[in-house]
C-alpha positions, 0 to 999 in steps of 0.5 A: 555377119551370121557368125557374129549374130550366133556368137551373141547367144548360147544354147543351154540344156535345162533338163536332160531326157533321163531326169527322174524324180520320186514322189510319195503316193498315199493309199496306193499299191506302190509307195511312190511314183517316178516323175519325168520330163517328156523330152530333153529341153534345150533353150537358146539365151543371149550371152548377157543373160543372168544365172538360170534358177530352177524351181520345182512345183509339185505336191509333197505327196499324191493320192492314189490312183495315179494314171500313167501320163498324169501331170503331177507337177512342173519344173520352172526355169527362171532367168534375168534375161534383160539384166533389169533385175526382174527374173522371168519364167523362161521355160515351164516343163510338166512333170509326168508320171512314168507309170500308174499306181492303183488304189490299194483296197484291202481284202475284207474278212467274212466277218467284216463283209457281213458287218458292212452288209448289216450297216448298209441295211440301216443307212 
């Protein structure tokens, strides 16, 4: 009886643990940051479920600073599990920054620092 019950379902690996995605960073010391998932994601679905669709929701780029562990987007998995024509979200996985990217601050020349000081007096 248990074998019959288990035969009606399948396990599907949605996202491997070594998944990486590169996202550009504006105004940082690095030009991009790597996003990943926290762990391998496996889900159990009925055999009668439809095709699994994958969507990534993340910005086109990030502004520095980005901290390690920041959630910078998400990966959605959609499926028609009931065969009723309605796709629903079966898993929502956050995309996490692998490392931090510091904000780039250019080194100012002596003349630029004097000019900034002078402007600060009158503002």
